[in-house]
C-alpha angles and dihedrals in degrees: 000000000000110000115196121193139191129187120215139167117236105248125217088247090067094058120101135197090283089060096245134095112292119238089244088062090055090052090050091050090050090054093042095054091047090052093048090050090052092047092049092055103041140063128226095264091054091048090050091053103039137044136170132229127191118244095181145342128211111192126182114196113208107166137356128263118216136208112290094011112144108230132187119219113204123185138173140166112246102179142012124199130163106319096340141084130196109222124191126204134189123194110203131183105233101214097057100016090234115160105236098181143353127205141188116200128183111213126190122212113228136181108255096225102038095030088216123136117267128204111246113255131203087257089065102034093049089062093063111020 
C-alpha cells in the first residue's frame, strides 16, 4: 500500500462561526491530497489521457481543527475494481497526532476527452497498489 501524505496549515478561510474548520474545508483537503497523490505518480501524457470523478464520499468527523493548526493529510488506495478505486484519507493534527477525520471516497477513472468511464488497467493500478 502506497501512503501519500501532505502537510498543511489550517488557513483563516477554513474557519467557520464555531471557530473551527468547516466541514467543507475537510472535503476540499480530501480532494486536494488525492489530486496531489495522482500528480506525484503520473506524467503529463497520462494526465492528458485520464481524469477522475468522485462517485461518493463518506467522511467521519472525529475532532475539530483550528486556525493555524498544522495537519497531516494521509491518503491511499485500498481497492480497485472495474473503473473505480476506493481511496482512504486520514486528517491528523500534527502536534498531538489526533485523528480529526477519516474518509472513504469512491473515484471513477474517465477518459479526459470523452469523459466516459474507463476500466482500470495495470498501468493505473500498479501506481497505487
